[in-house]
N, C-alpha and C positions, 0 to 999 in steps of 0.2 A: 212590484214597486219597491225601490230602495229608498229608505228613509235615512238621510244623512245629516251630519252637522259639520260646519266649516269653522275651524278655530284659526283665527288670524285673518284679518281683512285688509291687509296692506297691498302693496304693488302687485305681487304675483297672484293674489286672490282676485283683485279687481280686474286686472288686465288679462288674466288667463283662465283661471278655474271657474269663477262664477259665470263668465260667458259660456264656457264649455258645458258646465253642469246644467245651466238653464236651458240649453238646447237639446239635452239628452232626454229621450222618452223614459218613462217609468222611474224618474228621479224626483223625490220629494225633499226639498231643502228645508228642513225643519228649523235649523238654527244657523245664524251667522254670529260668531262670537269674537270679540276683541276686547282686550284690557282697556283700550280707549273706545268707549262706547260710541262716540261720534263716528268712528270709522265703520262700525257695524250699521249705524243709522244711514250713512251715506250709501252703502252697497244695497241696503233694502230699498232705498228710493230708486236706485237704478234697476234693481232686479226684484220686482214686487212678488215674485214667486217665493221669496224667502218669507217663512212664516213668523219667525221669532228672532229677536236680537237679545244678546246678553253680554255682560262683561265677565261672567263667571263660567269658566270652562267646565267646572264640576257639574253644573246644571245640564250641560250637554251629555256628559259621560254617564250621568245617573238616570237618564231617560231611557227606559226599556225599549221604546220605539226606535231609537237610533241604532241602526245596524252598523254603520261605518262613519268614520270621521276623517276629514281632510285637515292635516296639520300644515298650515302655511305660514308659520311664524318665523322669526329670526332663528338662525342656526342653533344657538345655545339652548333654545327651548325645545328642540325636537326630541331629545332623549326623554325628558321628564314627561312631556305630554303623551308621547307615544307609549311609554311604559304604563302610564296610568290608564290610557285608553284600552290597551290590550288586556290589562288586568280587569277592566270593567266589561270585558267581553265584546269589544268592538273590533271590527276590521279597520285597518289604518292605511291611508295614503299619506305619505310624508314627503314634502318637497326635498330636493337635493340641497346640500349634501346630507347623507344619512344623519350625521351629527358631527360634533367637533373633533372626534378622534375614533380610531378603530376599536378600541376596547369597549367603548360605550355602544358603538354600532353593532358589535358582536353580541352584546347583551340584548339589544333590541331584537336581533334575529332569533336568539335563543328563547326570548319571551314569546315571540310570535309562534314559534314551534310548540312551546309549552301550552299555550292557550288554544292552539289549533286555529289561528286566525291568519288571514292574509295581511301582509305588510309589504306594500309597494313603495318604491322610491321614485321621485320625479326626474329621472334621467331621460328627459323627453326626446332627445335626439336619436335614440335607438329606433324611433318610429319613422325616421326619414327614409324614403325610398332609396336614396343614394347609399345610405348606410347598409340597408338590407341587400342591395346589389353587391357591395364589396364583401359583405359577410358571406354571401352565397358563392361569389367568385373564389374567395380564399378557401372555403370548405371544399369546393370542387377542384382545387389545385390549379386554377387558371393562371396564377402568378408563379407557378413552380415553387421553388424554395423561397418563401418570403423571409428575407434575412434582416431587413432593417425598416423601421418606421420612424419618420421625423415629423414633428408637429411644431407649428408656430401659431401663437395667439397674442399678437402684439398690436398695441394702439398708441396713439400720441395723446398725452395729457387727458386721460379718460378715467381717472379715479372716481368711483361712484360714491355719492353721499359722504364726501370727505368730512371726517370728524365724528360721524355717526356710527351706527351698528356695523356697516360694511367695513370700516377701517379700525374697529375696536376688537382686538383679538379675543377678549373675554366673551364677546357676543358672537363673533363670526367664526372663530377657530383659525382664521388665516385670511390672506388677501387674494391676489390674482390666481394663485394655484387652486385654492378651494372654491373660488367663485367661477372662474372661466376654465381653469385647467381640469377640473373634475369632469367636464363634458368631453374634452379632447381625450384625456387618458381613459375615461370610461369607454368611449367609442373604440379606441385602439384595442383595449383588452377584449371588448365584445367581438370585434371583427376578427381578432387573432384566435378567438376561442378560449380566452382566459388561460394562457400558458403560465406555468409556475414561475414565480419570481426567484431570481438568483442573487443579483446584487443591485443596489440602488445608490445613486450618488446625486447630490443636489446642492446648489448654492442659491440662497435667497437674499434679496436686497430690499431695503426700505429707505429709499433715497429722495424720491421726487417731492414729497410733501412733509419733510421734516419740520418745516415751519408752515403749519396749516394756514395761518392767516395770510401769508404771502404767496401761496400757491396760485399759479395762473393757469386758466383753462378757457377753452372756447365753448365747451359744452360739458354738461355733467348730468348723467342719468341718476335717478334717485336723489336729486338735489334736495327734495323736500325732507330728506332724512339727515342732511348735512348739519354740522355744527362748527362753523369757522372760528368762532370766538373761544369756545371752551372744549372743543372736541379732541378726540384721540386719534393718532395715526401710528399704530405699532404693528402693522402687518406688512407682508411682502407686496411690493409693487412690480418687482421684476424677479423672474425665476428661471433657472436653467438646470437641466438634469440629464442623466443618462441611466438607463435601466437595462440590465441583462435578464432575459427570461429563458425558459427552456426552449423557446422558439426564437422569434426575431428579437433583436435588440431595439431599444426605443430611445430616441433623443428628443428634446423639446426645449423651447424657450418661450416665455410669455411675459407680457408687460401690460399693466393697466395704463402706464404713462411712460413714454420715452421721448427723449428730445430728438426725434426723427418724425417728420410729418408723413409717415408711412404706416398704413394698417395692413397687417398680414394675418390671415386666418385660414389655415389649411393643414392637411395631414397628407404626407407622402408615404406610399407603400411601395417598397422596392423588392422585387423578386427576380429570380434568374431567368424567368420566361416572360415576364411582363411587369408592369408597374401601374400605379394610379396616383393621381392627386385629387383628394377630396377637398373641394372648396367648402368651407363651413356653411352648412345649411343651403347647399345648392349643387353646383355642377361637379361632375366627375370627369377628369381627363385621364383616359386610358392609353397605354402604349403597349402594343404587342411586339415583344422582342423577336418573334419568329419572322414576322412580315415587315417589321419596322413601320407599323401603321399606327398613327394616333387616331383616337376617337373621342369626341366630346358628347356626354350625355347630360341633358338638363333635367333637373328635378325641382319642381316648385316646392317651397316649404309647405308641408301639410299643416293642418291644425293639430299640432303635437298634443295639445292639452286635451282636446276632445278624444283623441285616440287613446292616450294613456288613462284618462278618467274612465272611458268606456270599457277598456280592457281590464282595468282594476275591478269594476263592478261585475264584469262577466266572470272574472276569476273567482269572485265570491260565489257566484251561482254554480260554476262547474267544479270548483275545488281544485282546479289546475293552475299551478303557478305560472305566470307569464314572464317575459324577459325582464320586466322591471321589478319582479319580486326581490326582496332584500337578499335572498340566498344567491341570486345571480348578479348582485351589485357589490357584495362584500369585498371582492378582490380589488375593486377600485378604491374602496375606503382604506384598505390595507396599504395600497401603493401610496396614496396621499399621505398617510400617517408616516410611512417610512421615509418619504421624501422630506417631510418637515423635520424628522429626527436627524436625517443626514445633514440637512442645512444647519441645524442647531449645533450638532457635534462637529461639523466641518470635517466629516470623514465618510468614506464609503461604508455602507451597511451590507453585510453578507448574511443571507438567509440559510 
């Protein structure tokens, strides 16, 4: 039986991890913790298996029965809570991104190693069958020389929680790149086998909601966190970049909000023997360059959160780090950090 505590009872906790953890066998949810106690009260009403609620995370960390904690807070709190949890002798599952920059992410990895504890990161898309297929195909050389990867993650007028934590750099660490781009770039590096980075170039724009009060939208996810009257918008809503690695080069563009009523979410893998387009969270379109034959494979979205939570708990039992362990995700954090540095300096960064 794994006795756990959950710190942070917001959107990702309510919509993803509490449902997953409640359905896993041999899991005892001893605590639901949130600074806003009413949020913890709400999740306990929905998930009666939760034994205790608290607004004090130190109560969770000081309980010797708690083996592992799930940190599901806004980005800026990941570092402090994870470091305290590791030092308290707890295994930690921390939602993506690791934290707001690479230096702090690396400290978290070092602390996990020092304490001999598992630290997994919520890059849930690694568990999709389509991603596993492409990773296997590349490892087996099915694409031949994989020379370039291109990704697009663009939407029309879709800034989340405008004015709130999502669009306040001090809390989120960034905008569309750290929110959406982290998934795409993480999948690319994972499928490519984490090739070494050589050069990074990026431009970032914050244009679409300069006047928060007048921003027009058809729909907005996380709207309950928005602050249209007094909120902040100081993060990227459009991002474009180019990366050279020891293997394939990578290009990408992403938009939370663009004045085009077109949504595009895909990653193209181009090799000299074949290629593939991964539609985000779904279909893979393959093309065999030898036979000039296209093939479509459909993959339903699995329950990412159940898979990553289950594998995290299994890794505690076995002592074997899985693909979401921080050691296997750090390269993605480094890339994000370098891209933001390049955008700020307005110059290419060479490693």
